[in-house]
C-alpha positions as CSV (number, residue, x, y, z in Angstrom):
1,M,146.1,87.6,127.6
2,K,144.5,90.5,125.9
3,K,141.0,91.7,125.6
4,I,140.5,92.8,122.2
5,A,137.8,94.6,120.7
6,L,137.0,94.9,116.6
7,K,134.7,97.2,115.0
8,I,133.0,95.2,112.0
9,A,131.0,96.3,108.8
10,Y,128.8,93.9,106.9
11,L,126.6,93.7,104.3
12,G,124.1,91.6,105.5
13,T,121.9,90.4,102.4
14,R,123.0,87.2,102.3
15,F,123.1,86.3,106.1
16,H,120.7,85.1,108.4
17,G,120.9,87.8,110.8
18,F,124.4,88.4,113.1
19,Q,123.9,85.3,115.6
20,R,125.1,82.2,115.0
21,Q,122.4,79.6,114.0
22,P,123.0,75.7,113.0
23,D,123.6,75.2,109.4
24,L,123.1,78.6,108.2
25,P,125.3,81.4,107.1
26,T,125.8,83.8,109.8
27,V,127.8,87.2,110.2
28,E,129.0,86.2,114.1
29,G,129.6,82.4,112.4
30,E,131.8,83.7,109.9
31,L,133.4,85.9,112.3
32,I,134.6,83.1,114.8
33,N,135.4,80.8,111.8
34,A,137.9,83.5,110.5
35,L,139.4,84.0,114.2
36,Q,140.0,80.2,114.7
37,E,141.5,80.2,111.2
38,A,143.6,82.8,112.1
39,G,144.8,81.0,115.4
40,L,143.5,83.9,117.5
41,I,140.9,81.7,119.5
42,E,140.3,78.3,119.8
43,D,136.8,77.8,121.2
44,P,134.6,81.2,121.4
45,K,133.2,80.3,124.8
46,D,136.7,80.1,126.6
47,A,137.7,83.3,124.7
48,R,134.6,84.8,126.1
49,F,133.8,85.8,122.4
50,Q,130.7,88.8,122.8
51,A,129.2,91.0,120.3
52,A,127.2,94.3,121.2
53,G,124.3,94.1,118.3
54,R,122.9,91.0,117.0
55,T,121.4,92.6,114.1
56,D,118.0,90.5,112.1
57,K,118.4,88.9,108.8
58,G,119.4,91.2,106.0
59,V,120.2,94.3,108.3
60,H,123.5,96.0,107.6
61,S,126.4,97.3,109.8
62,L,129.2,99.9,109.3
63,G,130.0,99.8,113.2
64,N,129.1,96.9,115.4
65,V,131.8,95.3,118.0
66,V,132.8,92.4,119.0
67,T,135.2,91.5,121.9
68,F,137.4,88.4,122.5
69,F,140.4,87.4,124.9
70,T,143.4,86.3,123.2
71,P,147.4,85.8,123.9
72,Y,148.2,86.6,120.6
73,K,148.8,89.9,118.2
74,V,145.7,91.0,116.6
75,H,146.6,91.7,112.7
76,V,143.6,93.2,111.3
77,N,143.9,92.3,107.3
78,Q,144.8,88.8,108.5
79,I,141.4,87.9,109.5
80,N,139.9,90.0,106.7
81,D,142.0,87.9,104.2
82,I,139.8,84.9,105.7
83,L,136.5,86.5,106.0
84,P,133.9,86.8,102.9
85,R,134.3,89.9,100.8
86,D,130.8,91.4,102.3
87,I,132.3,91.3,106.3
88,K,135.2,93.5,106.9
89,V,137.2,94.2,110.4
90,L,137.6,98.0,110.1
91,A,139.4,98.6,113.0
92,S,140.9,96.9,116.6
93,A,141.6,98.0,120.0
94,S,142.6,96.6,123.1
95,V,140.0,97.0,126.0
96,Y,140.3,96.5,129.8
97,Y,139.1,93.5,130.8
98,G,135.9,94.7,132.6
99,F,134.7,96.3,129.4
100,K,131.4,95.3,128.1
101,V,130.5,95.4,124.7
102,R,127.0,94.5,125.1
103,Y,126.0,97.4,126.6
104,P,126.7,100.7,125.0
105,I,125.3,103.9,126.0
106,R,124.0,104.5,122.4
107,R,123.2,102.7,119.3
108,Y,122.5,104.7,116.2
109,Y,120.4,103.0,113.4
110,R,119.5,104.6,109.9
111,Y,117.0,103.7,107.6
112,I,116.9,104.3,104.1
113,L,113.0,104.7,103.3
114,F,112.0,104.7,99.4
115,D,108.3,106.2,98.9
116,D,106.6,109.0,96.9
117,D,104.4,111.7,98.2
118,L,105.0,111.0,102.0
119,D,104.5,114.6,103.9
120,L,107.7,115.1,105.6
121,K,106.4,117.8,108.4
122,L,103.8,115.0,109.4
123,M,106.5,112.3,109.3
124,S,108.9,114.4,111.4
125,L,105.9,114.9,114.2
126,A,105.2,111.3,114.4
127,A,109.0,110.7,114.7
128,S,109.0,113.1,117.9
129,K,106.3,111.2,119.4
130,F,109.0,108.6,119.6
131,E,111.3,110.3,121.6
132,G,111.5,109.9,125.2
133,T,110.9,106.7,127.8
134,H,107.8,104.7,126.6
135,D,106.5,101.3,126.7
136,F,107.4,99.5,123.3
137,T,105.3,96.5,123.6
138,N,103.5,96.8,120.4
139,F,106.9,97.5,118.4
140,S,108.4,94.1,119.2
141,K,107.4,90.8,117.5
142,R,107.7,88.8,121.2
143,I,106.6,89.2,124.6
144,E,109.6,91.3,126.0
145,R,110.4,91.3,129.7
146,N,111.1,95.1,130.1
147,P,109.6,96.6,127.0
148,I,110.6,100.1,128.3
149,R,113.0,101.7,126.2
150,K,114.3,105.4,125.9
151,I,114.9,106.9,122.4
152,E,117.0,110.2,122.4
153,S,116.0,111.5,119.3
154,V,114.7,110.4,115.6
155,K,115.4,112.8,113.0
156,I,114.3,112.4,109.2
157,R,115.5,114.3,106.2
158,E,114.8,113.9,102.4
159,D,117.6,113.3,100.0
160,D,117.1,113.2,96.4
161,D,114.3,110.3,96.2
162,Y,114.7,108.9,99.4
163,Y,114.5,109.5,102.8
164,L,117.0,109.0,106.0
165,I,115.5,108.3,109.3
166,D,118.3,108.3,112.2
167,V,117.1,106.6,115.5
168,V,119.4,107.0,118.7
169,G,118.9,105.4,121.5
170,E,120.6,103.1,124.4
171,S,118.9,99.8,123.4
172,F,116.3,98.3,120.9
173,L,113.4,95.7,121.1
174,W,113.4,93.2,118.2
175,Q,112.2,94.5,114.9
176,M,111.5,97.9,117.2
177,V,113.3,100.4,114.6
178,R,111.8,98.9,111.6
179,K,108.0,99.2,113.1
180,M,108.6,102.7,114.4
181,V,109.8,103.4,110.5
182,K,106.4,101.6,109.4
183,V,104.4,103.9,111.6
184,I,106.2,107.1,111.0
185,A,105.5,106.3,107.0
186,D,102.1,105.4,107.5
187,V,101.4,108.9,108.8
188,G,103.6,110.4,106.3
189,K,100.9,108.9,103.6
190,G,98.1,110.0,105.4
191,E,97.0,106.4,106.1
192,I,97.1,107.2,109.9
193,G,96.8,110.3,112.2
194,I,99.3,111.8,114.6
195,E,97.2,110.8,117.4
196,E,97.4,107.0,116.3
197,V,101.1,107.1,117.4
198,D,100.2,107.9,121.1
199,N,97.7,104.8,120.7
200,L,100.3,102.2,119.6
201,L,102.8,103.2,122.5
202,N,100.2,102.3,124.8
203,P,100.6,98.9,126.0
204,K,96.9,98.1,126.8
205,D,96.0,98.5,123.3
206,R,97.6,95.6,121.7
207,T,98.2,95.9,118.2
208,Y,100.1,94.3,115.4
209,I,102.6,96.5,113.3
210,K,104.3,94.9,110.4
211,P,107.9,95.6,110.3
212,M,109.3,97.5,107.5
213,P,111.8,95.6,105.3
214,P,115.1,95.0,106.7
215,E,117.4,95.6,103.8
216,N,117.3,99.0,104.2
217,L,118.5,99.3,107.8
218,I,121.8,100.1,108.9
219,L,123.5,99.7,112.6
220,M,125.8,102.7,111.9
221,G,127.6,102.6,115.0
222,L,128.0,102.2,119.0
223,E,129.0,104.8,122.0
224,Y,130.4,103.6,124.9
225,G,130.8,105.0,128.3
226,V,134.5,104.7,128.1
227,K,137.0,105.9,125.1
228,I,137.9,103.2,122.9
229,K,141.2,104.2,121.0
230,F,140.5,102.0,117.9
231,K,143.0,101.7,115.4
232,E,141.3,102.0,112.1
233,D,142.6,100.0,109.0
234,D,142.7,102.5,106.0
235,Y,143.1,99.4,103.4
236,A,140.0,97.2,105.2
237,I,138.0,100.5,104.8
238,S,139.1,101.2,101.0
239,S,138.5,98.1,100.4
240,F,134.8,98.0,101.9
241,K,134.0,100.9,100.3
242,S,135.4,99.4,96.5
243,I,132.8,96.6,97.4
244,L,130.1,98.9,98.2
245,E,130.7,100.6,94.8
246,E,130.9,97.3,92.8
247,E,127.5,96.1,94.1
248,F,126.1,99.8,93.8
249,Q,126.7,99.6,89.9
250,E,125.6,96.1,89.9
251,Y,122.3,97.1,91.0
252,K,122.4,100.1,89.1
253,R,122.9,98.4,85.9
254,A,120.2,95.5,87.0
255,S,117.6,98.1,87.8
256,I,118.2,99.8,84.5
257,V,117.9,96.8,82.8
258,R,114.2,96.4,84.5
259,K,113.3,99.7,83.5
260,V,114.0,99.3,79.9
261,M,112.0,95.8,79.8
262,K,109.2,97.8,82.0
263,D,109.1,100.9,79.5
264,T,109.2,98.9,76.2
265,L,106.9,95.9,77.5
266,I,104.3,96.5,74.9
267,T,106.5,97.9,72.0
268,F,107.4,95.0,70.1
269,K,104.3,92.6,68.7
């Protein structure tokens, strides 16, 4: 019996999050079905199937990790042939029995922010307020047993007509990253002052923060305290890149059609 780790990439658009839900399409549900169909596991509970990140509905990933026990040799593209095209196993590794996939030492998230007239300097100042250890009660949708989280870094850079916000920490609360980005964007617009970030990090001052949309958030990868010798599959990576390019071109064409319609809305009478 071997313990196997798989690195998973997926587009979260059509899934109701990662975690299995009855009668709803989820990334975890598709993965388990594929592993069963490939004959690698029978029951996910018996195989001790676990995942590192339970991303929300609509959130994407380039490096989520799952583990399970199997007596069989794992072939990445045998699994990928069964999975839907928007989920790909990019790499596999054998890990020691005691390896705990749910506890990486770092999680890397990236949010892509589309907005105009934002003050990058103000946003960077707001972002720095989140670094360090804080009580993030106001940055989760639900009451958490332990809302204390340590954020290593929040970095922002401008790229063409959007901003990339990279957030690194050991663990995050539900909707935490998206709520952080909302506050950073509001500071950048001048809708709230820098000092308001300190108030929001005060758990005694309960405030509702509307999270940013999930479809712009990517779980970029995970880092563990031990070195995992992932064997990347070039074909799987190339295949996922092709799918991303196809979708990019499709959305680009659809956007152009809508722009032309908008620009010529009152031209013809």
